[in-house]
C-alpha positions as CSV (number, residue, x, y, z in Angstrom):
1,M,0.0,0.0,0.0
2,D,3.0,2.3,0.6
3,I,4.1,1.8,-2.9
4,A,0.6,2.6,-4.3
5,A,0.4,5.7,-2.1
6,A,3.8,6.9,-3.3
7,L,2.9,6.2,-7.0
8,S,-0.4,8.2,-6.4
9,A,1.4,11.1,-5.0
10,E,3.8,11.1,-7.9
11,L,0.9,10.9,-10.4
12,V,-0.7,14.0,-8.7
13,A,2.6,15.8,-8.8
14,V,3.1,15.1,-12.6
15,L,-0.4,16.1,-13.5
16,K,-0.3,19.3,-11.3
17,D,3.1,20.3,-12.7
18,D,1.8,19.9,-16.3
19,W,-1.5,21.7,-15.5
20,V,0.2,24.7,-13.7
21,L,2.9,25.1,-16.4
22,Y,0.2,25.0,-19.2
23,V,-2.1,27.5,-17.5
24,E,0.8,29.9,-16.7
25,A,2.1,29.6,-20.3
26,R,-1.2,30.5,-21.7
27,E,-1.7,33.4,-19.3
28,T,1.7,34.7,-20.3
29,D,0.8,34.5,-23.9
30,A,-2.4,36.4,-23.3
31,L,-0.7,39.1,-21.3
32,K,1.9,39.6,-24.0
33,A,-0.9,39.9,-26.6
34,E,-2.6,42.5,-24.4
35,T,0.5,44.6,-23.8
36,G,1.8,44.4,-27.4
37,P,1.4,47.1,-30.0
38,A,-2.3,48.0,-30.5
39,S,-2.5,47.1,-34.1
40,E,-0.5,43.9,-33.7
41,S,-2.5,42.9,-30.6
42,S,-5.8,43.6,-32.3
43,T,-4.8,41.5,-35.4
44,T,-3.4,38.7,-33.3
45,N,-6.4,38.6,-31.0
46,E,-8.9,38.6,-33.9
47,S,-6.9,35.9,-35.7
48,T,-6.7,33.8,-32.5
49,E,-10.4,34.1,-31.9
50,R,-11.3,33.0,-35.4
51,K,-9.0,30.0,-35.1
52,E,-10.2,29.0,-31.7
53,G,-13.9,29.6,-32.4
54,S,-14.1,31.9,-29.3
55,G,-16.3,34.9,-28.8
56,P,-15.2,38.5,-28.0
57,N,-14.4,37.5,-24.5
58,G,-11.5,35.3,-25.4
59,T,-12.3,32.6,-22.9
60,T,-11.2,29.6,-25.0
61,A,-7.6,28.5,-24.7
62,N,-6.9,25.7,-27.2
63,A,-4.2,26.7,-29.7
64,H,-4.9,25.9,-33.3
65,G,-2.2,27.9,-35.1
66,S,0.7,25.8,-36.5
67,G,3.2,27.1,-33.9
68,E,0.8,26.5,-31.0
69,D,0.0,23.1,-32.4
70,K,3.6,22.0,-32.3
71,R,4.1,23.4,-28.8
72,T,0.9,21.7,-27.5
73,D,1.9,18.4,-29.1
74,A,5.3,18.6,-27.5
75,I,3.7,19.3,-24.1
76,N,1.3,16.4,-24.5
77,Q,4.0,14.0,-25.6
78,G,6.1,15.0,-22.6
79,L,3.1,14.3,-20.3
80,R,2.6,10.9,-22.0
81,D,6.2,9.9,-21.4
82,R,6.0,10.8,-17.7
83,L,2.6,9.1,-17.2
84,R,3.3,5.8,-18.9
85,P,5.4,4.1,-16.2
86,L,3.3,5.6,-13.5
87,L,0.0,4.3,-14.9
88,L,1.5,0.9,-15.6
89,N,2.7,0.6,-12.0
90,L,-0.5,2.1,-10.5
91,V,-2.6,-0.5,-12.4
92,R,-0.3,-3.3,-11.1
93,T,-0.6,-2.0,-7.5
94,K,-4.3,-1.3,-7.9
95,G,-3.7,2.3,-6.8
96,L,-5.1,4.1,-9.9
97,K,-8.5,5.0,-8.3
98,E,-6.7,6.4,-5.2
99,G,-4.5,8.5,-7.4
100,M,-7.4,9.9,-9.4
101,L,-9.2,10.8,-6.1
102,S,-6.1,12.6,-4.8
103,W,-5.8,14.5,-8.1
104,R,-9.4,15.6,-7.9
105,E,-8.9,17.1,-4.4
106,V,-5.8,18.9,-5.5
107,I,-7.2,20.4,-8.7
108,Q,-10.2,21.8,-6.9
109,G,-7.9,23.8,-4.7
110,E,-5.9,24.9,-7.7
111,L,-9.0,26.1,-9.5
112,K,-10.0,28.2,-6.5
113,A,-6.5,29.5,-6.2
114,L,-6.7,30.8,-9.8
115,V,-9.4,33.2,-8.7
116,S,-8.1,34.0,-5.2
117,K,-4.8,35.1,-6.7
118,K,-6.7,37.9,-8.4
119,L,-9.2,38.4,-5.5
120,P,-7.5,37.4,-2.2
121,G,-10.6,38.0,-0.1
122,L,-12.6,35.4,-2.0
123,E,-11.0,32.6,0.2
124,A,-12.7,34.1,3.2
125,E,-16.0,34.2,1.3
126,S,-15.7,30.5,0.5
127,E,-14.8,29.6,4.1
128,G,-17.8,31.3,5.5
129,S,-16.2,31.9,8.9
130,N,-17.5,34.7,11.1
131,G,-14.0,35.8,11.7
132,N,-13.6,36.7,8.1
133,D,-16.5,39.1,7.9
134,E,-14.2,42.1,7.6
135,V,-12.3,40.5,4.8
136,R,-15.5,39.6,2.9
137,A,-16.8,43.2,3.4
138,G,-13.6,44.5,2.0
139,L,-13.8,42.3,-1.1
140,A,-17.4,43.3,-1.6
141,N,-16.6,47.0,-1.4
142,H,-13.6,46.6,-3.7
143,L,-15.7,44.8,-6.4
144,R,-18.6,47.3,-6.1
145,N,-16.3,50.3,-6.4
146,L,-14.6,49.1,-9.5
147,S,-15.6,50.9,-12.8
148,Q,-17.3,48.6,-15.2
149,A,-14.3,48.7,-17.5
150,D,-12.0,47.6,-14.7
151,F,-14.4,44.9,-13.6
152,M,-14.8,43.5,-17.1
153,A,-11.0,43.5,-17.5
154,L,-10.8,41.5,-14.2
155,M,-13.5,39.1,-15.2
156,K,-12.2,38.5,-18.7
157,G,-8.9,37.6,-17.1
158,I,-10.5,35.2,-14.6
159,Y,-12.7,33.6,-17.3
160,R,-9.6,33.1,-19.6
161,T,-7.5,31.6,-16.8
162,L,-10.2,29.3,-15.6
163,M,-11.0,28.2,-19.1
164,N,-7.4,27.4,-19.8
165,G,-7.3,25.3,-16.6
166,I,-10.6,23.5,-17.5
167,E,-9.5,22.8,-21.1
168,R,-6.2,21.4,-19.8
169,L,-8.0,19.1,-17.5
170,K,-10.0,17.8,-20.4
171,S,-6.8,17.2,-22.4
172,Q,-5.3,15.4,-19.4
173,G,-8.4,13.2,-19.1
174,D,-8.2,12.4,-22.8
175,I,-4.6,11.5,-22.5
176,L,-5.2,9.3,-19.5
177,S,-8.0,7.4,-21.2
178,E,-5.9,7.0,-24.3
179,M,-2.9,5.6,-22.4
180,L,-5.0,3.3,-20.2
181,E,-6.7,1.9,-23.3
182,A,-3.3,1.3,-24.8
183,L,-2.2,-0.6,-21.7
184,K,-5.0,-3.1,-21.9
185,P,-3.4,-5.5,-24.4
186,E,0.0,-4.9,-23.0
187,L,-0.6,-6.2,-19.5
188,P,-2.2,-9.6,-20.3
189,N,0.4,-10.2,-23.0
190,R,3.2,-10.2,-20.4
191,R,1.6,-13.4,-18.9
192,A,0.2,-14.9,-22.1
193,P,3.2,-17.2,-22.9
194,R,3.1,-18.7,-19.4
195,S,-0.6,-19.4,-19.7
196,A,-0.1,-21.1,-23.0
197,T,2.6,-23.3,-21.6
198,T,0.6,-24.2,-18.6
199,A,-2.3,-25.1,-20.9
200,S,-0.2,-27.4,-23.1
201,R,1.3,-29.3,-20.1
202,T,-2.1,-29.9,-18.6
203,S,-3.9,-31.0,-21.7
204,S,-5.0,-34.3,-20.3
205,T,-8.6,-33.1,-20.0
206,S,-10.5,-30.1,-21.1
207,N,-11.5,-29.4,-17.5
208,S,-8.0,-29.2,-16.3
209,Q,-7.0,-26.8,-19.2
210,S,-10.0,-24.5,-18.4
211,T,-9.0,-24.5,-14.7
212,A,-5.4,-23.5,-15.5
213,L,-6.4,-20.7,-17.8
214,S,-8.8,-19.3,-15.3
215,S,-6.2,-19.4,-12.6
216,S,-3.7,-17.7,-14.8
217,T,-6.1,-14.9,-15.9
218,S,-7.3,-14.2,-12.4
219,S,-3.8,-13.3,-11.4
220,L,-3.6,-10.5,-14.1
221,P,-3.9,-6.9,-12.9
222,L,-7.1,-5.4,-14.2
223,I,-7.4,-1.8,-15.4
224,P,-10.3,-0.2,-13.5
225,P,-12.9,1.6,-15.7
226,I,-12.3,5.3,-15.0
227,E,-14.1,6.9,-17.9
228,E,-17.0,7.8,-15.8
229,D,-14.7,9.0,-13.0
230,L,-12.9,11.3,-15.4
231,N,-16.2,12.7,-16.8
232,D,-17.5,13.3,-13.3
233,F,-14.1,14.8,-12.3
234,L,-14.3,17.3,-15.3
235,S,-17.9,18.2,-14.6
236,S,-17.3,18.9,-10.9
237,S,-14.3,21.1,-11.9
238,C,-16.5,23.0,-14.3
239,E,-19.2,23.4,-11.7
240,L,-16.7,24.6,-9.1
241,A,-15.3,27.2,-11.5
242,N,-18.8,28.5,-12.3
243,T,-19.8,28.6,-8.6
244,T,-16.7,30.5,-7.7
245,V,-17.1,33.1,-10.4
246,A,-20.8,33.4,-9.5
247,K,-19.8,34.6,-6.1
248,V,-17.7,37.4,-7.6
249,V,-20.4,38.4,-10.1
250,A,-23.1,38.5,-7.3
251,F,-21.4,41.4,-5.6
252,R,-22.1,43.5,-8.8
253,S,-25.8,42.9,-9.0
254,E,-26.9,46.4,-8.2
255,K,-24.2,47.9,-10.4
256,H,-25.1,45.7,-13.4
257,A,-28.8,46.7,-13.1
258,K,-27.9,50.3,-13.9
259,L,-25.6,49.6,-16.9
260,D,-26.4,50.9,-20.3
261,L,-27.2,48.4,-23.1
262,P,-23.7,48.0,-24.6
263,E,-22.0,47.6,-21.2
264,F,-24.5,45.0,-20.0
265,M,-24.2,43.2,-23.3
266,D,-20.4,43.0,-22.8
267,F,-20.9,41.5,-19.3
268,F,-23.7,39.2,-20.4
269,N,-22.1,37.8,-23.5
270,T,-18.7,37.3,-21.9
271,S,-20.2,35.5,-18.9
272,W,-22.6,33.5,-21.1
273,A,-19.9,32.4,-23.4
274,F,-17.9,31.0,-20.4
275,V,-21.0,29.2,-19.2
276,V,-21.8,27.6,-22.5
277,R,-18.2,26.6,-23.1
278,C,-18.1,24.9,-19.7
279,E,-21.3,23.1,-20.5
280,V,-20.0,21.9,-23.9
281,I,-16.9,20.6,-22.3
282,S,-18.7,18.9,-19.4
283,K,-21.7,17.8,-21.5
284,R,-24.2,18.8,-18.8
285,M,-26.0,22.0,-17.7
286,I,-24.2,24.0,-15.0
287,I,-26.5,26.1,-12.8
288,G,-24.1,28.2,-10.7
289,L,-23.0,31.0,-13.0
290,R,-25.9,30.5,-15.4
291,G,-28.5,31.2,-12.7
292,T,-26.6,34.3,-11.5
293,V,-26.3,35.8,-15.0
294,V,-29.9,35.1,-15.9
295,S,-31.1,36.6,-12.6
296,Q,-29.0,39.7,-13.2
297,A,-30.2,40.0,-16.8
298,K,-33.8,40.0,-15.7
299,L,-33.1,42.5,-13.0
300,W,-31.3,44.7,-15.6
301,L,-34.2,44.4,-18.0
302,Q,-36.7,45.4,-15.3
303,T,-34.6,48.5,-14.4
304,F,-34.1,49.3,-18.1
305,H,-37.9,49.0,-18.6
306,Q,-38.9,51.1,-15.6
307,A,-36.6,53.8,-16.7
308,R,-38.2,53.9,-20.1
309,I,-41.7,53.8,-18.6
310,S,-40.8,56.9,-16.5
311,Q,-39.1,58.6,-19.4
312,S,-42.1,58.0,-21.7
313,A,-44.5,59.4,-19.1
314,K,-42.4,62.5,-18.6
315,L,-42.2,63.0,-22.4
316,V,-46.0,62.8,-22.7
317,E,-46.7,65.0,-19.7
318,D,-44.4,67.8,-20.9
319,E,-45.7,67.6,-24.5
320,V,-47.3,70.9,-25.7
321,W,-48.9,69.0,-28.6
322,N,-47.5,70.8,-31.6
323,P,-46.3,69.0,-34.7
324,S,-42.6,68.2,-34.6
325,P,-40.2,68.1,-37.5
326,V,-39.4,64.6,-38.8
327,T,-35.6,64.4,-39.5
328,R,-33.9,61.8,-41.6
329,E,-32.6,60.1,-38.5
330,V,-36.2,59.8,-37.1
331,Q,-37.5,58.5,-40.4
332,R,-34.7,56.0,-40.6
333,M,-35.5,54.9,-37.1
334,T,-39.1,54.3,-38.1
335,D,-38.0,52.4,-41.2
336,I,-35.8,50.1,-39.0
337,I,-38.9,49.2,-36.9
338,I,-40.8,48.5,-40.1
339,D,-38.0,46.4,-41.5
340,S,-37.7,44.5,-38.3
341,A,-40.8,42.5,-39.3
342,V,-38.8,40.6,-41.9
343,K,-35.1,41.2,-41.0
344,D,-32.7,42.5,-38.3
345,S,-31.3,45.7,-39.7
346,P,-27.5,46.3,-39.1
347,E,-28.4,49.3,-36.9
348,L,-30.0,46.9,-34.3
349,F,-26.7,45.0,-33.7
350,I,-24.5,46.4,-31.0
351,D,-20.7,45.7,-30.7
352,P,-20.0,46.4,-27.0
353,T,-16.2,46.5,-27.8
354,K,-16.6,49.5,-30.1
355,K,-17.1,53.0,-28.9
356,T,-17.9,55.4,-31.7
357,P,-18.9,59.0,-31.3
358,E,-21.5,58.5,-34.0
359,Q,-24.6,56.9,-32.6
360,S,-27.1,54.9,-34.6
361,P,-30.8,55.8,-34.5
362,G,-32.2,54.5,-31.2
363,D,-29.1,55.3,-29.2
364,A,-29.0,58.2,-26.8
365,S,-25.9,60.2,-25.8
366,K,-27.2,59.9,-22.2
367,E,-29.9,57.6,-21.1
368,V,-31.7,56.7,-17.9
369,N,-31.0,53.5,-15.9
370,G,-29.5,51.7,-18.8
371,T,-28.9,54.7,-21.0
372,S,-28.4,57.5,-18.5
373,S,-27.2,57.9,-15.0
374,Q,-29.2,60.9,-13.9
375,V,-33.0,60.7,-13.3
376,D,-33.3,64.5,-13.5
377,E,-32.2,64.4,-17.1
378,L,-35.7,63.2,-17.9
379,A,-36.6,66.9,-18.1
380,N,-34.6,66.9,-21.3
381,P,-35.2,63.3,-22.4
382,P,-32.4,62.0,-24.5
383,S,-34.5,59.1,-25.7
384,T,-32.8,56.9,-28.1
385,A,-34.0,59.0,-31.0
386,K,-31.9,61.8,-32.1
387,T,-33.3,65.2,-31.5
388,P,-34.7,66.8,-34.7
389,A,-31.9,69.2,-35.3
390,T,-30.0,68.6,-38.6
391,P,-28.6,70.9,-41.2
392,S,-31.6,70.3,-43.4
393,K,-33.9,71.8,-40.7
394,P,-37.1,70.1,-41.9
395,S,-40.3,72.1,-41.2
396,A,-42.9,71.1,-38.7
397,T,-45.2,70.1,-41.6
398,T,-42.8,67.2,-42.7
399,P,-44.8,64.1,-42.0
400,L,-43.7,60.7,-40.7
401,R,-43.9,58.0,-43.4
402,I,-45.0,54.5,-42.5
403,E,-44.7,52.7,-45.9
404,D,-47.3,54.6,-48.1
405,R,-49.0,56.4,-45.2
406,T,-48.1,59.7,-43.7
407,Y,-48.7,61.0,-40.2
408,F,-48.0,64.2,-38.2
409,A,-46.3,63.5,-34.9
410,V,-45.4,65.4,-31.8
411,K,-41.9,65.3,-30.3
412,A,-43.0,62.9,-27.5
413,T,-44.1,60.3,-30.0
414,L,-40.9,60.5,-32.0
415,D,-38.8,60.1,-28.9
416,V,-40.9,57.2,-27.7
417,L,-40.2,55.4,-31.0
418,G,-36.5,55.7,-30.1
419,L,-37.2,54.1,-26.8
420,L,-39.1,51.3,-28.5
421,L,-36.2,50.7,-30.8
422,D,-34.0,50.0,-27.7
423,Y,-36.3,47.0,-26.8
424,L,-35.8,45.6,-30.3
425,K,-32.1,45.8,-29.8
426,I,-32.3,43.6,-26.8
427,V,-34.2,41.0,-28.8
428,V,-31.6,41.0,-31.5
429,N,-28.5,41.1,-29.2
430,M,-29.7,39.0,-26.2
431,S,-32.1,36.5,-27.5
432,M,-32.4,34.8,-24.2
433,L,-34.5,37.7,-23.0
434,T,-36.9,37.7,-25.9
435,T,-40.0,36.6,-24.0
436,D,-39.3,38.9,-21.1
437,T,-38.7,41.8,-23.5
438,M,-42.0,41.1,-25.3
439,S,-44.0,41.5,-22.2
440,R,-42.1,44.7,-21.3
441,V,-42.8,46.1,-24.8
442,I,-46.5,45.5,-24.5
443,E,-46.5,47.1,-21.0
444,F,-44.5,50.1,-22.4
445,L,-46.9,50.7,-25.3
446,K,-49.9,50.3,-23.0
447,A,-48.4,52.9,-20.7
448,F,-47.9,55.4,-23.6
449,N,-51.5,54.9,-24.7
450,S,-52.8,55.4,-21.2
451,R,-50.7,58.4,-20.5
452,T,-51.6,60.1,-23.8
453,C,-55.3,59.7,-23.1
454,Q,-54.9,61.0,-19.5
455,V,-53.1,64.2,-20.5
456,V,-55.5,64.9,-23.5
457,L,-58.8,63.4,-22.7
458,G,-58.4,64.0,-19.0
459,A,-57.0,67.5,-19.5
460,G,-53.8,66.5,-17.6
461,A,-51.7,68.6,-20.1
462,M,-53.3,71.7,-18.7
463,R,-51.5,71.0,-15.4
464,S,-48.3,69.2,-16.6
465,A,-47.5,71.2,-19.7
466,G,-49.2,74.5,-18.8
467,L,-51.8,74.5,-21.6
468,K,-54.7,76.9,-21.1
469,N,-57.1,74.4,-22.7
470,I,-57.3,71.3,-24.8
471,T,-58.2,72.3,-28.3
472,A,-59.2,70.3,-31.4
473,K,-55.6,70.6,-32.7
474,H,-54.3,68.9,-29.5
475,L,-56.9,66.2,-29.9
476,A,-56.1,65.7,-33.6
477,L,-52.3,65.4,-32.9
478,A,-53.0,63.0,-30.0
479,S,-55.0,60.9,-32.4
480,Q,-52.1,60.9,-34.8
481,S,-49.7,59.9,-32.1
482,L,-51.8,56.9,-31.3
483,S,-52.1,56.2,-35.0
484,V,-48.3,56.1,-35.5
485,V,-47.9,53.5,-32.7
486,F,-51.0,51.7,-33.8
487,E,-49.6,51.2,-37.3
488,L,-46.2,50.1,-36.0
489,I,-47.6,47.4,-33.6
490,P,-47.9,44.8,-36.4
491,Y,-44.3,45.2,-37.4
492,V,-43.1,44.9,-33.8
493,R,-45.3,41.8,-33.4
494,E,-43.7,40.2,-36.5
495,N,-40.3,41.0,-35.2
496,F,-41.0,39.0,-32.0
497,R,-42.6,36.2,-34.1
498,R,-39.3,35.7,-35.9
499,H,-37.4,35.4,-32.6
500,L,-39.9,33.1,-30.8
501,S,-40.5,29.4,-31.0
502,Q,-43.8,28.0,-32.2
503,K,-44.9,27.3,-28.7
504,Q,-44.0,30.8,-27.5
505,A,-45.7,32.4,-30.5
506,V,-49.1,32.0,-28.8
507,M,-48.2,35.0,-26.6
508,L,-48.4,37.2,-29.7
509,V,-52.1,37.5,-29.2
510,E,-51.3,40.2,-26.6
511,F,-50.4,42.5,-29.5
512,D,-53.9,42.1,-30.9
513,K,-55.4,43.2,-27.6
514,L,-53.0,46.1,-27.5
515,K,-54.2,47.3,-30.9
516,R,-57.8,47.1,-29.7
517,D,-56.9,49.3,-26.8
518,Y,-55.3,51.9,-29.1
519,Q,-58.4,51.8,-31.4
520,E,-60.7,52.3,-28.4
521,H,-58.8,55.3,-27.2
522,Q,-58.7,56.8,-30.7
523,N,-62.5,56.5,-30.8
524,E,-62.7,58.3,-27.5
525,I,-60.6,61.1,-28.9
526,H,-62.9,61.4,-31.9
527,A,-65.9,61.4,-29.7
528,K,-64.3,64.2,-27.7
529,L,-64.0,66.2,-30.9
530,V,-67.7,65.7,-31.5
531,A,-68.4,66.7,-27.9
532,I,-66.4,69.9,-28.3
533,M,-68.8,71.0,-31.0
534,G,-71.7,69.8,-28.9
535,D,-70.5,72.2,-26.1
536,R,-70.2,75.0,-28.6
537,L,-73.7,74.3,-29.8
538,K,-75.1,74.5,-26.3
539,A,-73.4,77.9,-25.9
540,H,-75.0,79.2,-29.2
541,V,-78.4,77.8,-28.2
542,K,-78.4,80.3,-25.3
543,T,-77.9,83.1,-27.8
544,L,-80.6,81.6,-29.9
545,H,-83.2,81.7,-27.1
546,A,-82.3,85.3,-26.3
547,I,-83.4,86.4,-29.8
548,D,-86.8,88.1,-30.1
549,W,-88.0,86.3,-33.3
550,N,-91.1,88.6,-33.6
551,A,-89.1,91.8,-33.6
552,N,-88.1,93.5,-36.8
553,S,-84.6,92.6,-38.2
554,P,-82.6,93.7,-41.2
555,E,-83.9,91.9,-44.3
556,G,-81.7,88.9,-45.2
557,G,-79.5,89.3,-42.1
558,V,-78.0,86.2,-40.5
559,N,-78.1,85.8,-36.7
560,T,-74.8,86.0,-35.0
561,Y,-75.2,82.6,-33.3
562,M,-75.4,80.9,-36.7
563,V,-72.4,82.9,-38.1
564,A,-70.3,81.8,-35.1
565,L,-71.5,78.2,-35.3
566,V,-70.7,77.9,-39.0
567,K,-67.3,79.6,-38.5
568,E,-66.4,77.2,-35.7
569,T,-67.5,74.2,-37.7
570,V,-65.5,75.3,-40.7
571,Q,-62.5,75.9,-38.5
572,L,-62.8,72.4,-37.0
573,H,-63.0,70.9,-40.5
574,K,-59.9,72.8,-41.4
575,I,-57.9,71.6,-38.4
576,L,-59.0,68.0,-38.8
577,S,-58.3,68.0,-42.6
578,R,-54.7,69.2,-41.9
579,Y,-53.8,66.5,-39.3
580,L,-56.1,63.5,-39.8
581,T,-56.8,61.1,-42.7
582,L,-59.8,61.7,-44.9
583,P,-61.8,58.8,-43.6
584,V,-61.4,60.0,-40.0
585,V,-62.3,63.6,-41.0
586,E,-65.4,62.4,-42.8
587,F,-66.4,60.2,-39.9
588,V,-66.0,63.0,-37.3
589,M,-67.6,65.7,-39.3
590,S,-70.6,63.6,-40.1
591,Q,-71.0,63.0,-36.4
592,V,-70.6,66.8,-35.7
593,L,-73.1,67.9,-38.4
594,A,-75.6,65.2,-37.4
595,A,-75.4,66.5,-33.7
596,I,-75.8,70.1,-34.9
597,N,-78.8,69.3,-37.1
598,H,-80.5,67.3,-34.3
599,G,-79.8,69.9,-31.7
600,L,-81.0,72.9,-33.7
601,S,-84.1,71.0,-34.8
602,E,-85.0,70.4,-31.1
603,E,-84.4,74.0,-30.2
604,Y,-86.3,75.5,-33.2
605,G,-89.3,73.3,-32.1
606,K,-89.3,75.1,-28.7
607,I,-89.6,78.6,-30.2
608,E,-93.1,80.2,-30.3
609,L,-93.7,82.3,-33.4
610,R,-96.7,84.5,-33.4
611,D,-96.7,85.8,-37.0
612,Q,-95.3,85.1,-40.4
613,H,-92.5,87.6,-40.0
614,G,-91.1,85.5,-37.2
615,K,-91.4,82.4,-39.3
616,N,-89.6,84.0,-42.2
617,R,-86.7,84.8,-39.9
């Protein structure tokens, strides 16, 4: 047993030495690439990523270039040469299982050490001792106080180092399996001649020959099946790496909830790539880091969403309901939403590694809780739509085009379209959040619909925006604002349809309900236009009753109430014709004229006329 224990210890030492040297070499290569000339580093990194099949986080560590291949082959061959006599003797002494168990315990400590070297306080966090509370608090404060750029640099280094270690473990496991498989025919062959001789000398009967062979075979050392042990060993190592990293990431939960979209994408994609790579290597799902990342993604989305709900409400409350110029950028933003029904436009894709001064439509220079850090900036909402200020200076009469239809829009509506575009970017860039994003989009559009009706139909704009009254123009522009979103809803729905599975597509019925809500509120606005003229008619009816119909009046003269009523009706028609579509104008005006005819008929029937002169009037 002492021999087996010594051999096990030597096996662990060989594997550890190989593992440490490999990880350190790969880390040195990565640091050289990072500190090299910018152009050379960029070219080298991009080339390496393409060869290794890694994402932008650079977490994979297998070398596929010709030079790296040769170096790796040499390292593997050296490991085989050192392992061969050890494995042979461990099989003979039946100490292979013990050696693998010892190596498992050692490597778990080594994996933890890879992280604790970069974050010393993490050991105290893992130990959970009350005496280490101060150390854990120091680690937490350190991680929370890091800038996002510094934290991501730290995490990318940790992910890279851990992945190098995990991939080397896999390579070692493959080499062990390969060598043990090669030893199977070798061990029995050493005793085969003796067995044959024994069999020939005891050939008197078949029973005696069988007994001799059985006795000889039973004395051979058997190679224990360790494939399952190696797989379990690799899986537990991947789980340990994920769990350890999850503890680090958990300290940044609140910080991550307030990141802007590109920054959170960088964190999410980098972490997710590490999780997926570990799951591919271990061939099983790993919950540790996956659960933490998903949890933080949903918290970030909720914070992102609440900020846009607040921003949208502020935009609508501060709107003075005047038509806003539609710039090229705003029109392009609308076209992107339309195109999203059939394709993902290039503007929807975000490269978190690139920081350009030029922003695509839908990006804001400063955003709220995901796009801005100051809530009070809502007073001058950046939205993700660019403000209508371009050298071309389009007039306020420039309409917004949705395919072959045109609409007048106020600034709040145009800015809200920019906020809507941000949600579509999440769908394209973080597909795992598609279903959650869809429910947030529906809630966002419902809130815009509700708020618009509150400030216009409920006269809330008189308080929030300082309007003296709500006019037909305000109502017409509010109707157009709802029409713009109403017309875009089918395109947004189809965008989600493309990114959902067939089972998930049943949730798209919510968009149909949303359209009905918008249609109902538009009908209420149109009814309000009719009601305005009804109120004006009531005011003119009082003048009508004050007229002495039996008194003399200038021949052919028109009463002032009728002049005013006709003027106001013509003015209403003029306003509606300017901002609303012809079918809507015809519908509203027919309702207005019918109400006027009915109302005047009733009032004329109440007048008592004593002579023909009064009737002629």
